[in-house]
PLY file of the C-alpha trace (Angstrom):
ply
format ascii 1.0
element vertex 305
property float x
property float y
property float z
element edge 304
property int vertex1
property int vertex2
end_header
-6.90 -11.77 34.77
-9.19 -14.56 35.97
-12.93 -14.07 36.35
-13.62 -11.87 39.39
-15.20 -13.96 42.15
-16.58 -11.03 44.11
-18.89 -9.90 41.32
-19.91 -13.50 40.59
-20.74 -14.13 44.26
-22.65 -10.85 44.70
-24.69 -11.56 41.57
-25.61 -14.98 42.92
-26.69 -13.59 46.33
-28.80 -10.88 44.68
-30.38 -13.39 42.28
-31.20 -16.12 44.85
-32.13 -13.86 47.78
-30.15 -15.74 50.45
-26.70 -17.16 51.07
-27.77 -20.80 51.18
-29.34 -20.92 47.73
-26.57 -18.76 46.27
-23.88 -21.06 47.71
-25.68 -24.11 46.31
-25.82 -22.51 42.84
-22.12 -21.66 43.07
-21.17 -25.15 44.28
-19.49 -23.77 47.40
-20.43 -23.93 51.09
-22.71 -21.35 52.65
-20.22 -20.49 55.45
-17.48 -19.89 52.87
-19.72 -17.58 50.83
-20.82 -15.61 53.91
-17.20 -15.26 55.09
-16.06 -14.16 51.59
-18.71 -11.43 51.34
-18.07 -10.21 54.91
-14.31 -9.92 54.24
-15.00 -7.98 51.04
-17.25 -5.60 52.99
-14.58 -5.16 55.68
-11.92 -4.42 53.03
-14.15 -1.80 51.38
-15.49 -0.40 54.68
-19.11 -0.56 53.55
-22.00 -3.04 53.55
-22.73 -4.55 50.17
-25.59 -6.81 51.27
-28.75 -5.64 53.04
-29.33 -8.49 55.51
-32.31 -6.83 57.21
-34.79 -7.67 54.45
-36.14 -10.92 53.07
-35.11 -11.86 50.51
-31.70 -10.17 51.08
-30.60 -7.71 48.43
-27.69 -5.54 47.42
-27.27 -2.18 49.08
-26.75 0.88 46.88
-23.00 0.48 47.51
-23.29 -3.16 46.44
-25.06 -2.20 43.25
-22.39 0.39 42.40
-19.62 -2.06 43.24
-21.14 -4.64 40.92
-21.63 -2.04 38.16
-17.97 -1.00 38.35
-16.79 -4.60 38.37
-18.89 -5.28 35.27
-17.27 -2.27 33.53
-13.81 -3.49 34.52
-14.60 -6.92 33.11
-15.84 -5.38 29.83
-12.73 -3.17 29.58
-10.49 -6.15 30.18
-12.29 -8.18 27.53
-12.01 -5.31 25.04
-8.29 -5.11 25.79
-7.91 -8.85 25.23
-9.76 -8.60 21.93
-7.61 -5.67 20.76
-4.36 -7.37 21.80
-5.47 -10.45 19.88
-6.28 -8.30 16.84
-2.86 -6.64 17.05
-1.15 -10.01 17.38
-3.00 -11.28 14.32
-2.16 -8.04 12.46
-5.81 -7.08 12.15
-5.03 -3.85 13.95
-1.93 -1.87 14.90
0.32 1.03 14.00
3.64 1.31 12.18
5.82 4.42 12.39
8.05 4.15 9.36
10.98 6.47 8.66
12.41 6.93 5.19
14.69 9.38 3.41
13.30 11.30 0.40
15.12 9.33 -2.33
13.80 6.01 -1.07
10.37 7.54 -0.53
10.16 8.42 -4.22
11.72 5.32 -5.77
11.67 2.39 -3.36
8.73 2.71 -0.99
6.12 2.10 -3.69
7.57 -1.39 -4.14
6.72 -2.23 -0.52
4.01 -0.03 0.95
1.08 -0.94 -1.34
1.73 -4.63 -0.70
1.94 -4.06 3.06
-1.29 -2.02 3.15
-3.11 -4.64 1.09
-1.88 -7.47 3.32
-2.53 -5.65 6.62
-5.38 -3.17 5.97
-6.04 -2.68 9.69
-2.55 -1.36 10.42
-2.31 2.43 10.63
0.88 3.74 8.99
2.62 6.95 9.98
5.23 7.86 7.36
8.08 10.17 8.38
10.24 11.46 5.51
13.46 13.08 6.70
17.18 13.14 6.02
19.22 10.12 7.04
20.65 11.93 10.06
17.23 12.99 11.35
15.77 9.54 10.71
18.54 7.93 12.75
17.92 10.38 15.61
14.20 9.60 15.58
15.02 5.90 15.64
17.23 6.30 18.71
14.55 8.42 20.40
11.97 5.66 19.74
9.83 8.10 17.76
9.78 5.69 14.82
9.70 1.90 14.84
11.84 1.11 11.83
13.29 2.88 8.79
14.52 2.44 5.25
17.93 4.03 4.92
21.21 4.00 3.06
24.59 2.94 4.38
26.83 4.14 5.86
25.25 4.16 9.31
27.84 5.14 11.89
25.93 4.86 15.18
26.58 1.47 16.87
23.16 1.66 18.56
21.45 1.18 15.19
21.18 -2.30 13.72
20.30 -2.95 10.08
19.61 -5.70 7.57
20.57 -5.27 3.93
17.95 -5.40 1.19
19.93 -4.75 -2.00
22.87 -2.97 -3.59
22.82 -0.74 -6.67
25.49 1.13 -8.58
26.10 4.87 -8.44
26.62 6.61 -11.78
28.39 9.75 -12.92
26.37 11.92 -15.31
28.36 14.01 -17.82
26.04 16.19 -19.94
26.31 16.94 -23.63
28.66 19.86 -24.26
30.93 19.23 -21.28
34.65 19.08 -22.09
34.75 15.42 -21.03
31.64 14.53 -23.01
32.21 11.97 -25.76
29.65 12.08 -28.59
30.97 8.78 -29.95
29.66 6.87 -26.94
26.24 5.23 -26.98
24.09 7.31 -24.60
21.76 4.34 -24.13
24.50 2.37 -22.40
26.49 2.71 -19.21
30.22 3.12 -19.78
32.84 1.41 -17.60
34.54 2.91 -15.69
35.23 6.63 -15.39
38.42 7.82 -13.78
37.17 10.84 -11.88
40.56 12.02 -10.59
40.57 14.61 -13.38
37.23 16.09 -12.24
38.59 18.18 -9.35
37.30 21.72 -9.66
34.49 20.70 -12.03
30.99 22.01 -11.32
28.75 19.53 -9.49
25.09 19.44 -8.49
24.75 17.43 -5.28
22.18 16.56 -2.67
22.14 18.58 0.52
24.14 17.59 3.58
22.45 15.01 5.82
20.87 13.02 2.99
22.04 9.43 2.70
23.29 9.68 -0.88
25.24 12.85 -0.07
27.17 10.95 2.60
28.04 8.35 -0.02
29.11 10.89 -2.65
31.22 12.76 -0.09
32.97 9.48 0.71
33.61 8.87 -3.00
35.13 12.36 -3.36
37.29 11.73 -0.31
38.47 8.34 -1.57
39.51 9.88 -4.92
40.90 13.10 -3.38
38.39 14.96 -5.53
37.44 18.53 -4.65
34.28 19.41 -6.59
33.00 22.91 -7.20
29.52 22.50 -5.72
27.38 25.05 -7.52
23.98 23.80 -6.39
22.52 21.60 -3.65
19.04 20.07 -3.69
16.94 17.64 -1.66
15.58 16.01 -4.82
17.90 13.65 -6.72
15.70 13.88 -9.84
16.27 17.65 -9.86
20.03 17.03 -9.77
19.75 14.53 -12.62
17.62 16.76 -14.84
19.69 19.89 -14.20
22.82 17.91 -15.07
21.22 16.82 -18.34
20.62 20.50 -19.13
24.35 21.09 -18.79
24.32 22.96 -15.47
26.95 20.65 -14.00
27.92 17.05 -13.31
26.17 14.88 -10.77
26.14 11.42 -9.20
22.90 9.45 -9.20
21.76 6.03 -7.99
20.86 3.35 -10.50
17.15 3.62 -9.71
17.07 7.15 -11.16
18.16 5.88 -14.57
15.59 3.08 -14.42
12.72 5.45 -13.71
13.61 8.35 -16.01
13.73 8.75 -19.78
17.11 8.32 -21.39
19.09 11.47 -22.00
22.00 12.40 -24.28
24.40 12.49 -21.33
27.31 10.10 -20.92
26.73 7.73 -18.03
29.70 6.16 -16.25
30.27 3.83 -13.36
32.87 4.98 -10.86
35.86 2.93 -9.77
36.72 -0.74 -10.02
34.77 -2.42 -8.54
32.02 0.12 -9.28
30.85 2.32 -6.41
27.51 1.19 -4.97
25.00 2.14 -2.35
23.34 -0.30 0.03
19.68 -0.04 1.03
18.91 -1.35 4.51
16.07 -1.71 6.98
17.31 -0.24 10.26
16.07 -0.36 13.85
17.33 0.48 17.34
19.71 -2.04 18.88
18.09 -4.05 21.66
14.62 -2.74 20.84
11.75 -5.23 20.83
10.11 -4.55 17.48
6.33 -4.31 17.31
4.41 -6.94 15.39
3.75 -4.52 12.46
7.45 -3.56 12.36
8.49 -7.22 12.29
5.96 -7.88 9.51
7.32 -4.95 7.47
10.90 -6.13 7.99
10.05 -9.64 6.83
8.07 -8.40 3.83
10.91 -6.09 2.76
13.50 -8.87 3.01
11.27 -11.37 1.19
10.44 -8.84 -1.55
14.02 -8.04 -2.43
15.15 -11.63 -2.03
12.65 -12.56 -4.78
13.71 -9.70 -7.07
17.46 -9.90 -6.46
0 1
1 2
2 3
3 4
4 5
5 6
6 7
7 8
8 9
9 10
10 11
11 12
12 13
13 14
14 15
15 16
16 17
17 18
18 19
19 20
20 21
21 22
22 23
23 24
24 25
25 26
26 27
27 28
28 29
29 30
30 31
31 32
32 33
33 34
34 35
35 36
36 37
37 38
38 39
39 40
40 41
41 42
42 43
43 44
44 45
45 46
46 47
47 48
48 49
49 50
50 51
51 52
52 53
53 54
54 55
55 56
56 57
57 58
58 59
59 60
60 61
61 62
62 63
63 64
64 65
65 66
66 67
67 68
68 69
69 70
70 71
71 72
72 73
73 74
74 75
75 76
76 77
77 78
78 79
79 80
80 81
81 82
82 83
83 84
84 85
85 86
86 87
87 88
88 89
89 90
90 91
91 92
92 93
93 94
94 95
95 96
96 97
97 98
98 99
99 100
100 101
101 102
102 103
103 104
104 105
105 106
106 107
107 108
108 109
109 110
110 111
111 112
112 113
113 114
114 115
115 116
116 117
117 118
118 119
119 120
120 121
121 122
122 123
123 124
124 125
125 126
126 127
127 128
128 129
129 130
130 131
131 132
132 133
133 134
134 135
135 136
136 137
137 138
138 139
139 140
140 141
141 142
142 143
143 144
144 145
145 146
146 147
147 148
148 149
149 150
150 151
151 152
152 153
153 154
154 155
155 156
156 157
157 158
158 159
159 160
160 161
161 162
162 163
163 164
164 165
165 166
166 167
167 168
168 169
169 170
170 171
171 172
172 173
173 174
174 175
175 176
176 177
177 178
178 179
179 180
180 181
181 182
182 183
183 184
184 185
185 186
186 187
187 188
188 189
189 190
190 191
191 192
192 193
193 194
194 195
195 196
196 197
197 198
198 199
199 200
200 201
201 202
202 203
203 204
204 205
205 206
206 207
207 208
208 209
209 210
210 211
211 212
212 213
213 214
214 215
215 216
216 217
217 218
218 219
219 220
220 221
221 222
222 223
223 224
224 225
225 226
226 227
227 228
228 229
229 230
230 231
231 232
232 233
233 234
234 235
235 236
236 237
237 238
238 239
239 240
240 241
241 242
242 243
243 244
244 245
245 246
246 247
247 248
248 249
249 250
250 251
251 252
252 253
253 254
254 255
255 256
256 257
257 258
258 259
259 260
260 261
261 262
262 263
263 264
264 265
265 266
266 267
267 268
268 269
269 270
270 271
271 272
272 273
273 274
274 275
275 276
276 277
277 278
278 279
279 280
280 281
281 282
282 283
283 284
284 285
285 286
286 287
287 288
288 289
289 290
290 291
291 292
292 293
293 294
294 295
295 296
296 297
297 298
298 299
299 300
300 301
301 302
302 303
303 304
């Protein structure tokens, strides 16, 4: 939007009291200025200049027109300033989706750094199951999300951050528990074919890790006896340690919890893993805050990988 000539010309006429002096101050010809103002009046259907007085002045309609044009110019300038602030990441909003496991054990590695770097960016955090998060992404209700593979919808793109192993927890007292093994070490690997029918504590359907564990069971033709489902992986881990049943946990759970007396095994050869990704809608133009979060996440895990 260029500077509005109509308001500039009307201001000059009102200030100088006649068209000749106003035109001279504007470095344009007097006939051009008179013709410009007359055309503006014809377009609006009202007189803006009172030509029957000396010096000439604005009519009430002219005053209101000028007042509105001044407000429009201020609004436009405010918009420019805000857009510039958003572009420079001084202001903005990020709608970030994340599943509960990552919210508890991964987000704190990223979010404090992001908030410190971009204090003017408002963050809306949506914690839901992987399935719900993917739906919100497709509906454009979130900008970007942290999720676990697999992601089946071809309309969702993702970039990998890191991989970690998945471990089988066998508590003390279970028939497959081996007291001779060092409980402070991970044992390699565990053949889980023999675990069909064993009691398991698993995450609820729809959570990212549950999709992975279901795939592991399918790959090994394992039919677990699921005695309890939870939304909290730490609950599953602690209940398993109390001997309620077996469970599968991501590596981060072992890093962030005290060691137990349970046997810990990797699964398969090569060991089963999960992949953490940053996901977004295919073809979507990411906002500046979303792009900044994506870059920070990739840089963070590149440094620590």
